[in-house]
ROTIFI-453697 format. One record per atom (N, C-alpha, C): residue number from 1; residue in three letters; atom name; x, y, z. Coordinates in pm, whole numbers. Atoms other than C-alpha are relative to their C-alpha. Last residue first. Layout:
BEGIN
+-----+-----+------+--------+--------+--------+
|   n | res | atom |      x |      y |      z |
+-----+-----+------+--------+--------+--------+
| NUM | ala |   CA |      X |      Y |      Z |
...
+-----+-----+------+--------+--------+--------+
***
This chain:
BEGIN
+-----+-----+------+--------+--------+--------+
|   n | res | atom |      x |      y |      z |
+-----+-----+------+--------+--------+--------+
| 178 | asp |    N |    -10 |    138 |    -45 |
| 178 | asp |   CA |   5346 | -11059 |  -8631 |
| 178 | asp |    C |   -137 |    -51 |     23 |
| 177 | asp |    N |    -84 |     71 |     94 |
| 177 | asp |   CA |   5391 | -10734 |  -8818 |
| 177 | asp |    C |     19 |   -143 |     45 |
| 176 | ser |    N |   -108 |     81 |    -54 |
| 176 | ser |   CA |   5099 | -10584 |  -8641 |
| 176 | ser |    C |     81 |    -59 |   -111 |
| 175 | asp |    N |    -95 |     42 |    102 |
| 175 | asp |   CA |   4847 | -10315 |  -8711 |
| 175 | asp |    C |    114 |    -73 |     64 |
| 174 | gly |    N |    -18 |    144 |     11 |
| 174 | gly |   CA |   4589 | -10317 |  -8433 |
| 174 | gly |    C |     93 |    -45 |   -109 |
| 173 | phe |    N |     21 |     38 |    139 |
| 173 | phe |   CA |   4465 |  -9960 |  -8485 |
| 173 | phe |    C |     29 |   -146 |    -25 |
| 172 | asn |    N |     93 |    111 |     17 |
| 172 | asn |   CA |   4408 |  -9908 |  -8116 |
| 172 | asn |    C |    -16 |    -48 |   -144 |
| 171 | pro |    N |    -22 |    115 |    -88 |
| 171 | pro |   CA |   4703 |  -9695 |  -8010 |
| 171 | pro |    C |    -92 |   -119 |    -23 |
| 170 | glu |    N |    135 |     57 |      2 |
| 170 | glu |   CA |   4692 |  -9463 |  -8314 |
| 170 | glu |    C |      6 |   -127 |     85 |
| 169 | ala |    N |     81 |    -53 |    110 |
| 169 | ala |   CA |   4989 |  -9230 |  -8344 |
| 169 | ala |    C |   -144 |    -50 |      4 |
| 168 | glu |    N |     90 |   -106 |    -43 |
| 168 | glu |   CA |   5137 |  -9300 |  -8002 |
| 168 | glu |    C |    -99 |     43 |   -107 |
| 167 | gln |    N |     82 |     42 |   -113 |
| 167 | gln |   CA |   5295 |  -9635 |  -8078 |
| 167 | gln |    C |   -106 |    103 |     35 |
| 166 | tyr |    N |     86 |    107 |     52 |
| 166 | tyr |   CA |   5422 |  -9530 |  -8421 |
| 166 | tyr |    C |    -97 |    -44 |    109 |
| 165 | glu |    N |    104 |    -68 |     77 |
| 165 | glu |   CA |   5555 |  -9207 |  -8271 |
| 165 | glu |    C |    -98 |   -101 |    -59 |
| 164 | gln |    N |     88 |    -71 |    -93 |
| 164 | gln |   CA |   5743 |  -9408 |  -8009 |
| 164 | gln |    C |   -115 |     68 |    -74 |
| 163 | lys |    N |     84 |     98 |    -69 |
| 163 | lys |   CA |   5885 |  -9648 |  -8269 |
| 163 | lys |    C |   -101 |     71 |     91 |
| 162 | his |    N |    132 |    -49 |    -39 |
| 162 | his |   CA |   6007 |  -9359 |  -8483 |
| 162 | his |    C |    -93 |   -105 |     61 |
| 161 | arg |    N |     35 |   -142 |    -11 |
| 161 | arg |   CA |   6304 |  -9518 |  -8657 |
| 161 | arg |    C |   -144 |     15 |     47 |
| 160 | leu |    N |   -118 |    -77 |     35 |
| 160 | leu |   CA |   6487 |  -9851 |  -8662 |
| 160 | leu |    C |    -24 |    150 |     19 |
| 159 | phe |    N |     26 |   -132 |     57 |
| 159 | phe |   CA |   6229 | -10069 |  -8492 |
| 159 | phe |    C |    132 |     72 |    -23 |
| 158 | gln |    N |    -70 |   -110 |    -65 |
| 158 | gln |   CA |   6341 | -10425 |  -8438 |
| 158 | gln |    C |    -36 |    129 |    -73 |
| 157 | thr |    N |      9 |   -131 |     65 |
| 157 | thr |   CA |   6117 | -10720 |  -8512 |
| 157 | thr |    C |     80 |    100 |     81 |
| 156 | val |    N |    -43 |   -110 |    -85 |
| 156 | val |   CA |   6168 | -11086 |  -8430 |
| 156 | val |    C |     -6 |    127 |    -83 |
| 155 | ser |    N |    -25 |   -131 |     61 |
| 155 | ser |   CA |   5993 | -11388 |  -8571 |
| 155 | ser |    C |     57 |     95 |    104 |
| 154 | val |    N |    -48 |    -96 |    -99 |
| 154 | val |   CA |   5970 | -11760 |  -8497 |
| 154 | val |    C |     35 |    129 |    -74 |
| 153 | val |    N |    -78 |   -106 |     62 |
| 153 | val |   CA |   5756 | -11985 |  -8714 |
| 153 | val |    C |     37 |     96 |    112 |
| 152 | lys |    N |     -5 |   -128 |    -69 |
| 152 | lys |   CA |   5628 | -12318 |  -8587 |
| 152 | lys |    C |     80 |     98 |    -86 |
| 151 | asp |    N |    107 |     -2 |    -99 |
| 151 | asp |   CA |   5523 | -12659 |  -8721 |
| 151 | asp |    C |     -5 |    130 |     80 |
| 150 | ile |    N |    -21 |   -119 |    -82 |
| 150 | ile |   CA |   5717 | -12663 |  -9049 |
| 150 | ile |    C |   -117 |      8 |     98 |
| 149 | arg |    N |    116 |    -84 |    -28 |
| 149 | arg |   CA |   5703 | -13020 |  -9181 |
| 149 | arg |    C |     41 |    119 |     86 |
| 148 | glu |    N |     88 |    -13 |    117 |
| 148 | glu |   CA |   6010 | -13183 |  -9334 |
| 148 | glu |    C |   -110 |    102 |     24 |
| 147 | gly |    N |    -79 |    -28 |    119 |
| 147 | gly |   CA |   6312 | -13200 |  -9103 |
| 147 | gly |    C |    -83 |     14 |   -127 |
| 146 | asp |    N |    -41 |    122 |     69 |
| 146 | asp |   CA |   6108 | -13373 |  -8832 |
| 146 | asp |    C |     84 |     22 |   -126 |
| 145 | pro |    N |    -24 |    110 |    -93 |
| 145 | pro |   CA |   6017 | -13118 |  -8564 |
| 145 | pro |    C |     64 |   -122 |    -67 |
| 144 | ser |    N |     51 |    128 |     50 |
| 144 | ser |   CA |   6062 | -12816 |  -8792 |
| 144 | ser |    C |     32 |   -113 |     97 |
| 143 | leu |    N |    -41 |    105 |    -94 |
| 143 | leu |   CA |   6105 | -12449 |  -8706 |
| 143 | leu |    C |    -67 |   -129 |    -44 |
| 142 | pro |    N |     75 |    124 |    -20 |
| 142 | pro |   CA |   6090 | -12186 |  -8981 |
| 142 | pro |    C |     60 |    -89 |    109 |
| 141 | leu |    N |    -85 |    118 |     13 |
| 141 | leu |   CA |   6229 | -11832 |  -8943 |
| 141 | leu |    C |    -81 |   -127 |     27 |
| 140 | arg |    N |     84 |    115 |    -34 |
| 140 | arg |   CA |   6058 | -11495 |  -8992 |
| 140 | arg |    C |     79 |   -126 |    -34 |
| 139 | ile |    N |    -40 |    127 |     62 |
| 139 | ile |   CA |   6272 | -11180 |  -8988 |
| 139 | ile |    C |    -94 |   -108 |     51 |
| 138 | thr |    N |     56 |    124 |    -54 |
| 138 | thr |   CA |   6141 | -10830 |  -8928 |
| 138 | thr |    C |     61 |   -118 |    -73 |
| 137 | gln |    N |    -46 |    118 |     74 |
| 137 | gln |   CA |   6299 | -10486 |  -8976 |
| 137 | gln |    C |    -52 |   -123 |     72 |
| 136 | cys |    N |    -46 |    114 |    -78 |
| 136 | cys |   CA |   6131 | -10167 |  -8864 |
| 136 | cys |    C |     42 |   -114 |    -92 |
| 135 | glu |    N |    -66 |    106 |     76 |
| 135 | glu |   CA |   6067 |  -9818 |  -8996 |
| 135 | glu |    C |     42 |   -112 |     95 |
| 134 | ala |    N |    -45 |     98 |    -98 |
| 134 | ala |   CA |   5836 |  -9538 |  -8890 |
| 134 | ala |    C |     54 |   -119 |    -77 |
| 133 | ile |    N |     -5 |    138 |     47 |
| 133 | ile |   CA |   5819 |  -9270 |  -9159 |
| 133 | ile |    C |     56 |    -86 |    113 |
| 132 | leu |    N |   -118 |     79 |    -37 |
| 132 | leu |   CA |   5710 |  -8931 |  -9029 |
| 132 | leu |    C |    -10 |   -140 |    -59 |
| 131 | gly |    N |    -98 |     -9 |    108 |
| 131 | gly |   CA |   5442 |  -8741 |  -9222 |
| 131 | gly |    C |    128 |    -76 |     30 |
| 130 | ser |    N |    -86 |   -116 |    -24 |
| 130 | ser |   CA |   5233 |  -8677 |  -8911 |
| 130 | ser |    C |     98 |     24 |   -114 |
| 129 | lys |    N |     76 |   -119 |     35 |
| 129 | lys |   CA |   4970 |  -8918 |  -9042 |
| 129 | lys |    C |     82 |    127 |     16 |
| 128 | leu |    N |     95 |    -42 |   -101 |
| 128 | leu |   CA |   5232 |  -9191 |  -9023 |
| 128 | leu |    C |    -73 |    126 |    -45 |
| 127 | gln |    N |     14 |   -145 |      5 |
| 127 | gln |   CA |   5400 |  -9343 |  -9324 |
| 127 | gln |    C |   -111 |     40 |     95 |
| 126 | tyr |    N |    136 |    -47 |    -26 |
| 126 | tyr |   CA |   5490 |  -9695 |  -9218 |
| 126 | tyr |    C |     -1 |    152 |     -8 |
| 125 | asn |    N |      9 |   -145 |    -18 |
| 125 | asn |   CA |   5802 |  -9858 |  -9363 |
| 125 | asn |    C |   -146 |     38 |     15 |
| 124 | his |    N |    134 |    -59 |      3 |
| 124 | his |   CA |   5861 | -10232 |  -9319 |
| 124 | his |    C |     13 |    150 |     23 |
| 123 | leu |    N |     -4 |   -135 |    -54 |
| 123 | leu |   CA |   6195 | -10395 |  -9407 |
| 123 | leu |    C |   -138 |     59 |    -19 |
| 122 | met |    N |     74 |   -111 |     59 |
| 122 | met |   CA |   6171 | -10769 |  -9456 |
| 122 | met |    C |     30 |    131 |     72 |
| 121 | leu |    N |    -50 |   -124 |    -61 |
| 121 | leu |   CA |   6369 | -11090 |  -9403 |
| 121 | leu |    C |    -65 |    118 |    -71 |
| 120 | leu |    N |     49 |   -118 |     70 |
| 120 | leu |   CA |   6199 | -11425 |  -9478 |
| 120 | leu |    C |     44 |    123 |     79 |
| 119 | pro |    N |     17 |   -123 |    -77 |
| 119 | pro |   CA |   6359 | -11755 |  -9381 |
| 119 | pro |    C |    -42 |    117 |    -89 |
| 118 | val |    N |   -112 |    -93 |     15 |
| 118 | val |   CA |   6300 | -12054 |  -9612 |
| 118 | val |    C |    -27 |    125 |     85 |
| 117 | gly |    N |    -99 |     42 |    -97 |
| 117 | gly |   CA |   6081 | -12358 |  -9544 |
| 117 | gly |    C |    122 |     90 |      0 |
| 116 | thr |    N |   -133 |      7 |     62 |
| 116 | thr |   CA |   5898 | -12271 |  -9868 |
| 116 | thr |    C |    105 |    -57 |     95 |
| 115 | thr |    N |      0 |     75 |    126 |
| 115 | thr |   CA |   5539 | -12350 |  -9766 |
| 115 | thr |    C |    138 |    -12 |    -63 |
| 114 | val |    N |     46 |    138 |    -19 |
| 114 | val |   CA |   5567 | -12254 |  -9399 |
| 114 | val |    C |     12 |    -79 |   -130 |
| 113 | val |    N |   -104 |     72 |    -75 |
| 113 | val |   CA |   5777 | -11940 |  -9461 |
| 113 | val |    C |    -38 |   -147 |     15 |
| 112 | asp |    N |   -119 |      8 |     84 |
| 112 | asp |   CA |   5539 | -11816 |  -9733 |
| 112 | asp |    C |    111 |    -80 |     69 |
| 111 | arg |    N |     26 |    103 |    100 |
| 111 | arg |   CA |   5232 | -11894 |  -9521 |
| 111 | arg |    C |    123 |    -23 |    -89 |
| 110 | tyr |    N |    -14 |    129 |    -69 |
| 110 | tyr |   CA |   5376 | -11685 |  -9238 |
| 110 | tyr |    C |    -19 |   -116 |    -98 |
| 109 | gln |    N |   -141 |     15 |    -36 |
| 109 | gln |   CA |   5426 | -11392 |  -9475 |
| 109 | gln |    C |     23 |   -133 |     73 |
| 108 | ser |    N |    -76 |     31 |    121 |
| 108 | ser |   CA |   5081 | -11436 |  -9629 |
| 108 | ser |    C |    148 |    -22 |     30 |
| 107 | val |    N |     26 |    141 |     30 |
| 107 | val |   CA |   4917 | -11447 |  -9287 |
| 107 | val |    C |     80 |    -43 |   -122 |
| 106 | val |    N |    -70 |     80 |   -101 |
| 106 | val |   CA |   5085 | -11116 |  -9204 |
| 106 | val |    C |    -20 |   -149 |    -26 |
| 105 | met |    N |   -145 |    -18 |     12 |
| 105 | met |   CA |   4982 | -10944 |  -9527 |
| 105 | met |    C |     74 |    -92 |     97 |
| 104 | glu |    N |    -50 |     74 |    115 |
| 104 | glu |   CA |   4631 | -11091 |  -9527 |
| 104 | glu |    C |    151 |     10 |    -14 |
| 103 | met |    N |     18 |    145 |    -10 |
| 103 | met |   CA |   4553 | -10976 |  -9174 |
| 103 | met |    C |     64 |    -75 |   -116 |
| 102 | val |    N |   -130 |     66 |     13 |
| 102 | val |   CA |   4697 | -10627 |  -9200 |
| 102 | val |    C |     -9 |   -152 |     -3 |
| 101 | ala |    N |    -88 |    -73 |     92 |
| 101 | ala |   CA |   4387 | -10415 |  -9265 |
| 101 | ala |    C |    134 |    -70 |    -21 |
| 100 | pro |    N |     22 |     48 |    136 |
| 100 | pro |   CA |   4159 | -10676 |  -9102 |
| 100 | pro |    C |     95 |     65 |   -101 |
|  99 | ser |    N |    103 |    -77 |     70 |
|  99 | ser |   CA |   4316 | -10582 |  -8770 |
|  99 | ser |    C |    -17 |    -57 |   -140 |
|  98 | leu |    N |    -43 |    -94 |    104 |
|  98 | leu |   CA |   4505 | -10856 |  -8598 |
|  98 | leu |    C |   -116 |     77 |    -58 |
|  97 | gly |    N |    -65 |   -118 |    -55 |
|  97 | gly |   CA |   4433 | -11020 |  -8266 |
|  97 | gly |    C |     39 |    104 |   -102 |
|  96 | asp |    N |     81 |    -62 |   -105 |
|  96 | asp |   CA |   4180 | -11292 |  -8347 |
|  96 | asp |    C |     61 |    129 |     55 |
|  95 | gln |    N |    111 |    -75 |     58 |
|  95 | gln |   CA |   4340 | -11381 |  -8681 |
|  95 | gln |    C |    -83 |     74 |    105 |
|  94 | leu |    N |    -54 |   -121 |     60 |
|  94 | leu |   CA |   4663 | -11487 |  -8509 |
|  94 | leu |    C |   -113 |     89 |    -50 |
|  93 | arg |    N |    -24 |      7 |    144 |
|  93 | arg |   CA |   4470 | -11739 |  -8303 |
|  93 | arg |    C |     48 |    135 |    -52 |
|  92 | lys |    N |    111 |    -39 |     88 |
|  92 | lys |   CA |   4507 | -11703 |  -7930 |
|  92 | lys |    C |     40 |    -15 |   -146 |
|  91 | gly |    N |    105 |    100 |     -3 |
|  91 | gly |   CA |   4736 | -11890 |  -7690 |
|  91 | gly |    C |   -118 |     31 |    -91 |
|  90 | thr |    N |    -50 |    137 |    -17 |
|  90 | thr |   CA |   4956 | -11586 |  -7630 |
|  90 | thr |    C |   -117 |    -97 |     16 |
|  89 | pro |    N |     76 |     98 |     77 |
|  89 | pro |   CA |   4768 | -11278 |  -7757 |
|  89 | pro |    C |     45 |   -144 |     18 |
|  88 | asp |    N |    -84 |    115 |     30 |
|  88 | asp |   CA |   4883 | -11036 |  -7485 |
|  88 | asp |    C |    -80 |   -108 |    -73 |
|  87 | gly |    N |    -86 |     63 |    -98 |
|  87 | gly |   CA |   4670 | -10723 |  -7496 |
|  87 | gly |    C |     79 |   -119 |    -52 |
|  86 | gln |    N |     73 |     64 |   -109 |
|  86 | gln |   CA |   4382 | -10638 |  -7726 |
|  86 | gln |    C |     90 |    -79 |     93 |
|  85 | arg |    N |    107 |    -85 |    -50 |
|  85 | arg |   CA |   4500 | -10387 |  -7986 |
|  85 | arg |    C |    -68 |    -59 |    122 |
|  84 | met |    N |    129 |     64 |    -21 |
|  84 | met |   CA |   4832 | -10548 |  -8055 |
|  84 | met |    C |   -102 |     94 |     60 |
|  83 | tyr |    N |     69 |     50 |    118 |
|  83 | tyr |   CA |   5143 | -10413 |  -8220 |
|  83 | tyr |    C |   -143 |    -47 |     22 |
|  82 | val |    N |     18 |   -105 |    100 |
|  82 | val |   CA |   5310 | -10187 |  -7966 |
|  82 | val |    C |    -89 |    -46 |   -116 |
|  81 | gly |    N |    127 |    -67 |    -23 |
|  81 | gly |   CA |   5255 | -10456 |  -7704 |
|  81 | gly |    C |    -30 |    110 |   -100 |
|  80 | arg |    N |     85 |      9 |    117 |
|  80 | arg |   CA |   5542 | -10651 |  -7859 |
|  80 | arg |    C |   -134 |     70 |     17 |
|  79 | glu |    N |     -7 |   -128 |     71 |
|  79 | glu |   CA |   5793 | -10539 |  -7596 |
|  79 | glu |    C |    -94 |      5 |   -120 |
|  78 | ser |    N |     57 |   -108 |    -81 |
|  78 | ser |   CA |   5695 | -10825 |  -7361 |
|  78 | ser |    C |      3 |    136 |    -68 |
|  77 | gly |    N |    -95 |    -78 |    -78 |
|  77 | gly |   CA |   5760 | -11093 |  -7621 |
|  77 | gly |    C |    -62 |    122 |     66 |
|  76 | trp |    N |     15 |   -140 |     38 |
|  76 | trp |   CA |   5467 | -11310 |  -7736 |
|  76 | trp |    C |     91 |     82 |     91 |
|  75 | phe |    N |    -81 |    -89 |    -84 |
|  75 | phe |   CA |   5509 | -11687 |  -7732 |
|  75 | phe |    C |    -12 |    141 |    -55 |
|  74 | arg |    N |    -57 |     81 |   -108 |
|  74 | arg |   CA |   5277 | -11961 |  -7861 |
|  74 | arg |    C |     77 |     88 |     98 |
|  73 | tyr |    N |   -115 |    -55 |    -71 |
|  73 | tyr |   CA |   5055 | -11743 |  -8080 |
|  73 | tyr |    C |     42 |    -92 |    114 |
|  72 | thr |    N |     31 |    -35 |   -138 |
|  72 | thr |   CA |   4827 | -11957 |  -8293 |
|  72 | thr |    C |    127 |     50 |     67 |
|  71 | phe |    N |   -115 |    -28 |    -86 |
|  71 | phe |   CA |   4836 | -11986 |  -8673 |
|  71 | phe |    C |    -49 |     43 |    138 |
|  70 | asp |    N |     39 |     21 |   -139 |
|  70 | asp |   CA |   4588 | -12142 |  -8918 |
|  70 | asp |    C |    123 |     15 |     89 |
|  69 | asp |    N |     16 |   -134 |    -56 |
|  69 | asp |   CA |   4634 | -12009 |  -9272 |
|  69 | asp |    C |    -38 |     -3 |    147 |
|  68 | ile |    N |   -114 |    -82 |     39 |
|  68 | ile |   CA |   4778 | -12329 |  -9419 |
|  68 | ile |    C |     -9 |    141 |     56 |
|  67 | gly |    N |     19 |    -73 |    124 |
|  67 | gly |   CA |   4524 | -12535 |  -9226 |
|  67 | gly |    C |    117 |     92 |    -27 |
|  66 | leu |    N |     27 |     96 |    107 |
|  66 | leu |   CA |   4624 | -12794 |  -8967 |
|  66 | leu |    C |    -20 |     68 |   -135 |
|  65 | gly |    N |    111 |     93 |    -17 |
|  65 | gly |   CA |   4779 | -12541 |  -8733 |
|  65 | gly |    C |    -15 |    -93 |   -119 |
|  64 | val |    N |     68 |     20 |    127 |
|  64 | val |   CA |   5121 | -12375 |  -8740 |
|  64 | val |    C |   -107 |   -107 |     21 |
|  63 | asp |    N |     20 |    140 |     37 |
|  63 | asp |   CA |   5226 | -12260 |  -8395 |
|  63 | asp |    C |    -75 |     -2 |   -132 |
|  62 | val |    N |    135 |     47 |     31 |
|  62 | val |   CA |   5346 | -11901 |  -8372 |
|  62 | val |    C |      5 |   -149 |    -31 |
|  61 | val |    N |      2 |    135 |     55 |
|  61 | val |   CA |   5656 | -11769 |  -8196 |
|  61 | val |    C |   -146 |    -36 |    -25 |
|  60 | val |    N |    130 |     66 |      5 |
|  60 | val |   CA |   5709 | -11397 |  -8140 |
|  60 | val |    C |     22 |   -141 |    -55 |
|  59 | met |    N |     19 |    123 |     75 |
|  59 | met |   CA |   6022 | -11203 |  -8044 |
|  59 | met |    C |   -142 |    -54 |     12 |
|  58 | asn |    N |     48 |    -40 |    132 |
|  58 | asn |   CA |   6081 | -10844 |  -7939 |
|  58 | asn |    C |    -36 |   -119 |    -88 |
|  57 | pro |    N |    113 |    -94 |    -13 |
|  57 | pro |   CA |   6118 | -10908 |  -7565 |
|  57 | pro |    C |    -63 |     39 |   -134 |
|  56 | leu |    N |    127 |     53 |    -50 |
|  56 | leu |   CA |   6324 | -11223 |  -7638 |
|  56 | leu |    C |   -115 |    102 |     10 |
|  55 | val |    N |     85 |     43 |    112 |
|  55 | val |   CA |   6599 | -11062 |  -7850 |
|  55 | val |    C |   -140 |    -36 |     50 |
|  54 | asp |    N |     43 |   -121 |     72 |
|  54 | asp |   CA |   6779 | -10861 |  -7579 |
|  54 | asp |    C |    -90 |    -32 |   -118 |
|  53 | ser |    N |     98 |    -76 |    -78 |
|  53 | ser |   CA |   6786 | -11166 |  -7349 |
|  53 | ser |    C |    -44 |    129 |    -70 |
|  52 | ala |    N |    -58 |   -116 |    -68 |
|  52 | ala |   CA |   6961 | -11380 |  -7609 |
|  52 | ala |    C |   -107 |     86 |     65 |
|  51 | val |    N |      8 |   -120 |     83 |
|  51 | val |   CA |   6776 | -11701 |  -7696 |
|  51 | val |    C |     50 |    119 |     82 |
|  50 | glu |    N |   -129 |    -25 |     63 |
|  50 | glu |   CA |   6900 | -12004 |  -7501 |
|  50 | glu |    C |      0 |    125 |    -88 |
|  49 | val |    N |    -98 |    -32 |   -105 |
|  49 | val |   CA |   6608 | -12019 |  -7255 |
|  49 | val |    C |    139 |     28 |    -57 |
|  48 | leu |    N |     15 |   -138 |    -47 |
|  48 | leu |   CA |   6368 | -11997 |  -7550 |
|  48 | leu |    C |    106 |     38 |    103 |
|  47 | lys |    N |     53 |     -8 |   -136 |
|  47 | lys |   CA |   6506 | -12320 |  -7693 |
|  47 | lys |    C |     -8 |    146 |     44 |
|  46 | phe |    N |     42 |   -138 |    -24 |
|  46 | phe |   CA |   6562 | -12397 |  -8061 |
|  46 | phe |    C |    -69 |      5 |    135 |
|  45 | gly |    N |    -98 |    -88 |     60 |
|  45 | gly |   CA |   6760 | -12710 |  -8145 |
|  45 | gly |    C |    -32 |    147 |     17 |
|  44 | glu |    N |   -122 |     79 |     19 |
|  44 | glu |   CA |   6556 | -12920 |  -7902 |
|  44 | glu |    C |    110 |     90 |    -55 |
|  43 | gly |    N |    -32 |     72 |   -122 |
|  43 | gly |   CA |   6260 | -12736 |  -7753 |
|  43 | gly |    C |    121 |    -89 |    -11 |
|  42 | trp |    N |     35 |    -71 |   -122 |
|  42 | trp |   CA |   6124 | -12632 |  -8092 |
|  42 | trp |    C |     33 |    -87 |    120 |
|  41 | ala |    N |    125 |     38 |    -67 |
|  41 | ala |   CA |   6301 | -12824 |  -8368 |
|  41 | ala |    C |    -18 |     83 |    127 |
|  40 | pro |    N |     -9 |     82 |   -122 |
|  40 | pro |   CA |   6569 | -12658 |  -8578 |
|  40 | pro |    C |   -138 |    -29 |     58 |
|  39 | gly |    N |    -15 |    -81 |   -120 |
|  39 | gly |   CA |   6499 | -12536 |  -8929 |
|  39 | gly |    C |      5 |    -90 |    121 |
|  38 | pro |    N |     -9 |   -142 |     33 |
|  38 | pro |   CA |   6481 | -12653 |  -9290 |
|  38 | pro |    C |     12 |     92 |    121 |
|  37 | pro |    N |     78 |    -83 |     93 |
|  37 | pro |   CA |   6715 | -12824 |  -9220 |
|  37 | pro |    C |   -143 |    -53 |    -12 |
|  36 | his |    N |    141 |     39 |      1 |
|  36 | his |   CA |   6840 | -12992 |  -8902 |
|  36 | his |    C |    -81 |     89 |    -95 |
|  35 | asp |    N |     11 |    144 |    -20 |
|  35 | asp |   CA |   7217 | -12991 |  -8860 |
|  35 | asp |    C |   -142 |    -52 |    -15 |
|  34 | arg |    N |   -109 |     67 |     74 |
|  34 | arg |   CA |   7273 | -12646 |  -9004 |
|  34 | arg |    C |    -14 |   -152 |      7 |
|  33 | ala |    N |     47 |     39 |    134 |
|  33 | ala |   CA |   6931 | -12531 |  -8880 |
|  33 | ala |    C |    107 |    -72 |    -81 |
|  32 | gly |    N |     86 |    117 |     -9 |
|  32 | gly |   CA |   7039 | -12532 |  -8516 |
|  32 | gly |    C |    -45 |    -51 |   -135 |
|  31 | ala |    N |    -80 |    105 |    -64 |
|  31 | ala |   CA |   7333 | -12296 |  -8571 |
|  31 | ala |    C |    -82 |   -129 |     11 |
|  30 | ser |    N |    -86 |     63 |    100 |
|  30 | ser |   CA |   7121 | -12094 |  -8814 |
|  30 | ser |    C |     83 |   -113 |     58 |
|  29 | trp |    N |     82 |     90 |     81 |
|  29 | trp |   CA |   6855 | -12021 |  -8548 |
|  29 | trp |    C |     87 |    -78 |    -99 |
|  28 | tyr |    N |     41 |    109 |    -90 |
|  28 | tyr |   CA |   7115 | -11869 |  -8312 |
|  28 | tyr |    C |    -79 |   -104 |    -77 |
|  27 | arg |    N |   -119 |     80 |    -30 |
|  27 | arg |   CA |   7271 | -11666 |  -8595 |
|  27 | arg |    C |    -34 |   -119 |     90 |
|  26 | tyr |    N |    -33 |     78 |    119 |
|  26 | tyr |   CA |   6927 | -11550 |  -8715 |
|  26 | tyr |    C |    122 |    -89 |     25 |
|  25 | leu |    N |     93 |    112 |      8 |
|  25 | leu |   CA |   6829 | -11442 |  -8364 |
|  25 | leu |    C |     33 |    -90 |   -119 |
|  24 | glu |    N |    -25 |     87 |   -115 |
|  24 | glu |   CA |   7144 | -11230 |  -8330 |
|  24 | glu |    C |    -93 |   -122 |      0 |
|  23 | glu |    N |   -117 |     82 |     28 |
|  23 | glu |   CA |   7109 | -11090 |  -8681 |
|  23 | glu |    C |     28 |    -98 |    113 |
|  22 | val |    N |     40 |     89 |    109 |
|  22 | val |   CA |   6757 | -10971 |  -8609 |
|  22 | val |    C |    116 |    -93 |    -33 |
|  21 | ile |    N |     75 |    111 |    -61 |
|  21 | ile |   CA |   6870 | -10830 |  -8274 |
|  21 | ile |    C |    -49 |    -98 |   -106 |
|  20 | pro |    N |    -59 |     87 |   -102 |
|  20 | pro |   CA |   7154 | -10635 |  -8441 |
|  20 | pro |    C |    -88 |   -112 |     56 |
|  19 | val |    N |    -24 |    -81 |   -119 |
|  19 | val |   CA |   7001 | -10505 |  -8769 |
|  19 | val |    C |     36 |    -95 |    116 |
|  18 | met |    N |     76 |     23 |   -123 |
|  18 | met |   CA |   7039 | -10729 |  -9072 |
|  18 | met |    C |     39 |     94 |    112 |
|  17 | ser |    N |    138 |    -42 |     16 |
|  17 | ser |   CA |   7139 | -10641 |  -9429 |
|  17 | ser |    C |    -82 |    -10 |    128 |
|  16 | asp |    N |      9 |   -143 |     30 |
|  16 | asp |   CA |   7517 | -10642 |  -9391 |
|  16 | asp |    C |   -144 |     50 |     -7 |
|  15 | arg |    N |    -40 |    -81 |   -115 |
|  15 | arg |   CA |   7517 | -10978 |  -9213 |
|  15 | arg |    C |    -17 |    149 |    -26 |
|  14 | gly |    N |   -145 |    -14 |     -9 |
|  14 | gly |   CA |   7323 | -11142 |  -9493 |
|  14 | gly |    C |     34 |     93 |    114 |
|  13 | ile |    N |    -54 |     29 |   -132 |
|  13 | ile |   CA |   6969 | -11239 |  -9582 |
|  13 | ile |    C |    152 |      2 |     -7 |
|  12 | glu |    N |    -86 |    119 |      4 |
|  12 | glu |   CA |   6853 | -11066 |  -9896 |
|  12 | glu |    C |     58 |    -21 |    139 |
|  11 | leu |    N |   -144 |    -18 |      1 |
|  11 | leu |   CA |   6579 | -10817 |  -9816 |
|  11 | leu |    C |     70 |   -133 |    -14 |
|  10 | arg |    N |    -70 |    123 |    -37 |
|  10 | arg |   CA |   6210 | -10813 |  -9897 |
|  10 | arg |    C |    150 |     24 |    -17 |
|   9 | thr |    N |   -108 |     37 |     91 |
|   9 | thr |   CA |   6073 | -10460 |  -9899 |
|   9 | thr |    C |     62 |   -129 |     50 |
|   8 | ile |    N |    -80 |    112 |    -49 |
|   8 | ile |   CA |   5739 | -10377 |  -9743 |
|   8 | ile |    C |    101 |    -35 |   -107 |
|   7 | thr |    N |    -73 |     65 |    108 |
|   7 | thr |   CA |   5560 | -10046 |  -9785 |
|   7 | thr |    C |     87 |   -108 |     63 |
|   6 | arg |    N |   -111 |     91 |    -26 |
|   6 | arg |   CA |   5289 |  -9928 |  -9551 |
|   6 | arg |    C |     67 |    -42 |   -131 |
|   5 | lys |    N |    -43 |     51 |    131 |
|   5 | lys |   CA |   5042 |  -9644 |  -9538 |
|   5 | lys |    C |    129 |    -78 |     22 |
|   4 | pro |    N |   -109 |    -73 |     62 |
|   4 | pro |   CA |   4910 |  -9616 |  -9183 |
|   4 | pro |    C |     34 |    -58 |   -137 |
|   3 | trp |    N |   -119 |    -37 |    -72 |
|   3 | trp |   CA |   4626 |  -9554 |  -9230 |
|   3 | trp |    C |     48 |   -117 |     83 |
|   2 | gly |    N |      8 |   -115 |    -88 |
|   2 | gly |   CA |   4381 |  -9700 |  -9472 |
|   2 | gly |    C |    134 |     31 |     65 |
|   1 | met |    N |    -34 |     31 |   -137 |
|   1 | met |   CA |   4440 |  -9932 |  -9764 |
|   1 | met |    C |     -6 |    128 |     82 |
+-----+-----+------+--------+--------+--------+
***
């Protein structure tokens, strides 16, 4: 794999393992999921207007298409520009905005949430050319219209270290965690 070198660690979901905006989104999602497993329905138990204002800029929602690897961006938070090489991807296929270097990793994470119906919490470390380690935490959560099929996945990412350096290191590399 080329630059940046990445390691991903799956984390157990719990209050002690989540950073603030990740925990905030998880709590909101959990309230809807309690009465509607495996996850709340978009527009009913999960509404953008009810998501905390500090979460929205870092959040992404993808629609799940007919194929297991078919995802389209429904919502792209305003702070997510750090990840994309070609502007706002809302309405575009996930594959159209990601670099080939990260395509399989991201698709695999969405596929995992869709097939298991279980949230996925991860810590991503990126070793930059400068030697710095940029670090962020991402959670992916299933949404279901009928209690069976996952039709959307909502994600939020919060950088913990070196977001600015990550952004400046290579503005067009297209690496995304969403």
